[in-house]
N, C-alpha and C positions, 0 to 999 in steps of 0.2 A: 220055678221056686217052691220048695216044700213048705211044710208048715213052720211058721216062725213063732217062737214062744218069747214074750218080753217078761222078764223077770229080774230079781235083784242079783247082782254079780256074786260070784263065789270066790273065794281066796285061790282055789285051784285053777281059775280062769285068768288070773293076772298076767301072765306071760302072753296069753292070746290077746288080751287088751292092749297091752304095751305094743305087740306088733301090729294091730289095727292102727293105733295112735301114731306110731313111727311111719306108716304108710301115708297117713293123712299129712303128717309133718312134713314129708318128703314133698308132697305136693305143694304145700304152702311154702316151702323154701323157693319153689319157682315163682312164687308171686312177686317177690321183692327181695332184693339182695339184703335188706336189713333182717330178714327172717333167717337166722342161722341156728342150728342145733349144735349144742355142745357134743363133744365125742361120747360122753357118757350120759347123754339125754335119756336113753332108755332106762338106765339104772335110776336116776332120778325120778322119772315118771312112774316107775314101778313103786318107789317109796311113797309117792304121791298118792297112788291108788291105794296102797295098803293103808294109809292114814284115813283116806275116806271111806273105805270099806268098813273101818271100825268107829266112825264118826256118826253119832246119831243124829247129827244135822246135816247129813249128806246122803245122797242116793246115787248108786251106780246102777242104771238099768242096763241089762243086756240083752240083746237079740240072739237067740239061739236057734239055729237050723242045723237038723241032722246032728245034734249034739254037740256042736261047736258054736263059739261066738263068731257072729258076723257083723256085729256092731254093739255099740254102747253109747249111753248118755252118762255125764257125770254132772250132777247139780249139788248146790250146797246152800244152805241158809247163811246169810251174811249180815252183820249189823250194819246200819247206816251210821254215818258221822252224827253226833248228837243233835247238831243244828238243822238236821233234815228230817223230813217224814218221807215216807213211812221209817218206822223203827228199824224194821228188818226187811230184807228183799231176797229174792232167790237170785242166784248166780249159775248160769249154765256154762260150765268150764268147757265142755267137750261134748260133742255129738258126732260120732264116727260111724260111718258104714262101709264095708268092704267094697272096693270099686265095683266088682262084678255084681254087687246086689243092690246098687243105687237105683233110684227111680222106680222102685217097686213097692213103696209105702213103708219100708222099714224106718226110715228117719222120721217119718209122720209118727209111726206107733211109739218110737222111743220118745219123741217130743210130747205126744199126749201122755205118756206114763210120767214124765217129768212134771207136767202141769197139773195131773192128779195129785202128785206127792206134794207139790206146792200148796195147793188147796187143802189137802189134808193138814198140812203143817202151819195153816193160817197164814201163808205167804201171799200177798196180794199182788205182787209185781215180780217180774223176772227180767234180768239183764243178761247180756251176753256180748262178746266182742267177735267180729268178723272181719277178716282182711278186706281193705278196699278194693283190692284186685280180685277178690274171690267172687266172681260175677254169679257163679252157680250158688255158692252159699248165701249171698245176698238175696237173690231171688227166692230160695226157699225161706228164709227168715221174713222177708216182707209178706209172703203168702200166709205166714204164722201171724201176721199183725205186728211185727216189731217195726219200729221206727227209729231214725237215727235221734240220738239224744245229745251226744256231744262227738267232737272229733278229737282222736288221740294223734298228736303230732309227733314228728320224729326228726331229729337233726343229727346228722354224724359230725362228730367234731374231730 
């Protein structure tokens, strides 16, 4: 593996990031039949990335190897409901590493960049979601210190 640079994403990289996200989501569709992408999911995710690239309360950190993105993390500052503390928290929407580059520390470096950004923003806690059947993902997040807070339930009607 060549040198990997972790830096903020650039608009010109959006299509590559969408491609990485779609790879990850195709894997996630295999976890459970409730995980289904819309036919135009990539278009919507492209718009989602553009919004967060321009948002001063968001970070898209990109892992660059040989001049191209091989992973990224998207985190944002969220306001908590007014009856709960803390007032704000970080939400890690996505952390993606190209399948051939996994288990080489890229995900860890992306996560470390998100943590550093949260601290710079005065954010004292970070939340994320991981599919119950995503054993590899759950193990990674547990190694980072994450613990279950609540369970999201699903019922097909």
